[in-house]
Legacy VTK file of the C-alpha trace (Angstrom):
# vtk DataFile Version 3.0
C-alpha trace
ASCII
DATASET POLYDATA
POINTS 105 float
8.660 13.893 19.256
9.398 16.854 17.026
10.580 16.297 13.450
14.336 16.176 12.885
16.169 16.192 9.570
16.666 12.403 9.894
12.928 11.658 10.033
11.626 14.181 7.502
11.611 14.080 3.715
10.814 17.010 1.456
8.949 15.911 -1.626
7.001 17.158 -4.607
3.714 15.475 -5.470
2.842 15.348 -9.160
-0.580 14.556 -10.667
-0.573 12.533 -13.882
-2.077 14.242 -16.917
-2.465 10.810 -18.519
-4.100 8.649 -15.824
-6.663 10.217 -13.503
-5.949 9.499 -9.841
-2.271 8.617 -10.347
0.186 10.601 -8.236
3.957 10.551 -8.001
5.745 11.495 -4.778
9.238 12.590 -5.782
12.023 13.337 -3.312
12.742 17.059 -3.676
16.396 16.346 -4.518
15.593 13.703 -7.192
15.464 15.040 -10.789
12.193 14.172 -12.553
14.013 13.409 -15.815
16.004 10.628 -14.076
12.922 8.534 -13.275
12.618 5.095 -14.909
11.178 5.231 -18.427
8.004 3.308 -17.497
7.214 5.890 -14.786
7.798 8.758 -17.216
5.447 7.114 -19.710
2.723 6.610 -17.096
2.984 10.117 -15.704
3.744 11.957 -18.920
6.714 14.174 -19.670
4.986 17.232 -18.228
2.957 16.222 -15.144
1.111 18.787 -13.063
2.701 19.709 -9.741
-0.038 19.158 -7.153
1.821 20.185 -3.971
5.040 20.216 -2.011
5.174 18.436 1.328
7.519 17.752 4.193
6.782 14.191 5.219
7.200 12.941 8.780
6.230 9.566 10.272
3.373 11.284 12.129
1.825 12.832 9.021
-1.377 11.288 7.682
-1.904 10.794 3.961
-5.317 10.172 2.423
-4.829 6.895 0.536
-1.309 5.705 1.207
0.772 4.562 4.155
3.251 7.283 5.154
5.872 4.710 6.223
5.786 3.037 2.792
5.994 6.381 0.978
8.967 7.504 3.075
10.750 4.168 2.611
10.292 4.346 -1.177
11.492 7.953 -1.264
14.634 7.014 0.680
15.373 3.885 -1.367
14.255 4.896 -4.890
13.694 8.634 -4.763
10.014 8.247 -5.675
6.707 6.605 -4.728
3.967 5.966 -7.268
0.383 6.132 -6.001
-1.940 4.275 -8.352
-5.553 5.322 -8.923
-8.054 3.714 -6.558
-10.116 0.829 -7.851
-13.846 1.365 -8.397
-14.691 -0.938 -5.452
-12.572 1.185 -3.136
-14.254 4.384 -4.304
-17.742 2.928 -3.837
-16.851 1.736 -0.345
-15.227 5.053 0.540
-18.260 7.025 -0.692
-20.642 4.833 1.302
-18.513 5.131 4.448
-18.226 8.879 3.995
-22.009 9.185 3.663
-22.650 6.875 6.604
-24.189 4.228 4.358
-23.531 0.549 4.781
-24.776 -2.461 2.877
-26.587 -5.304 4.605
-24.313 -7.378 6.792
-21.534 -4.756 6.867
-21.974 -3.765 10.525
LINES 1 106
105 0 1 2 3 4 5 6 7 8 9 10 11 12 13 14 15 16 17 18 19 20 21 22 23 24 25 26 27 28 29 30 31 32 33 34 35 36 37 38 39 40 41 42 43 44 45 46 47 48 49 50 51 52 53 54 55 56 57 58 59 60 61 62 63 64 65 66 67 68 69 70 71 72 73 74 75 76 77 78 79 80 81 82 83 84 85 86 87 88 89 90 91 92 93 94 95 96 97 98 99 100 101 102 103 104
């Protein structure tokens, strides 16, 4: 199935200058200044634009579920991706390197 305007969302992904690993997916038509105050505080008033994406249900994202991101963009205009926990990073690094602890087969 090819993407149609109904199942695509253009967004801008911002990287927080305050909290490492925090990203904000913002619907391209949603003004940054109109975000809730707590989001603005967490991201900073001048976040770094990381990339622009056209999201589709078939697209894969590294650490988040595309369906959840698209739903949040439609309903709220944004999706906040929190930094990974240390346990997740350790597990991801071990998996990436092909390492497993005892009993993890």
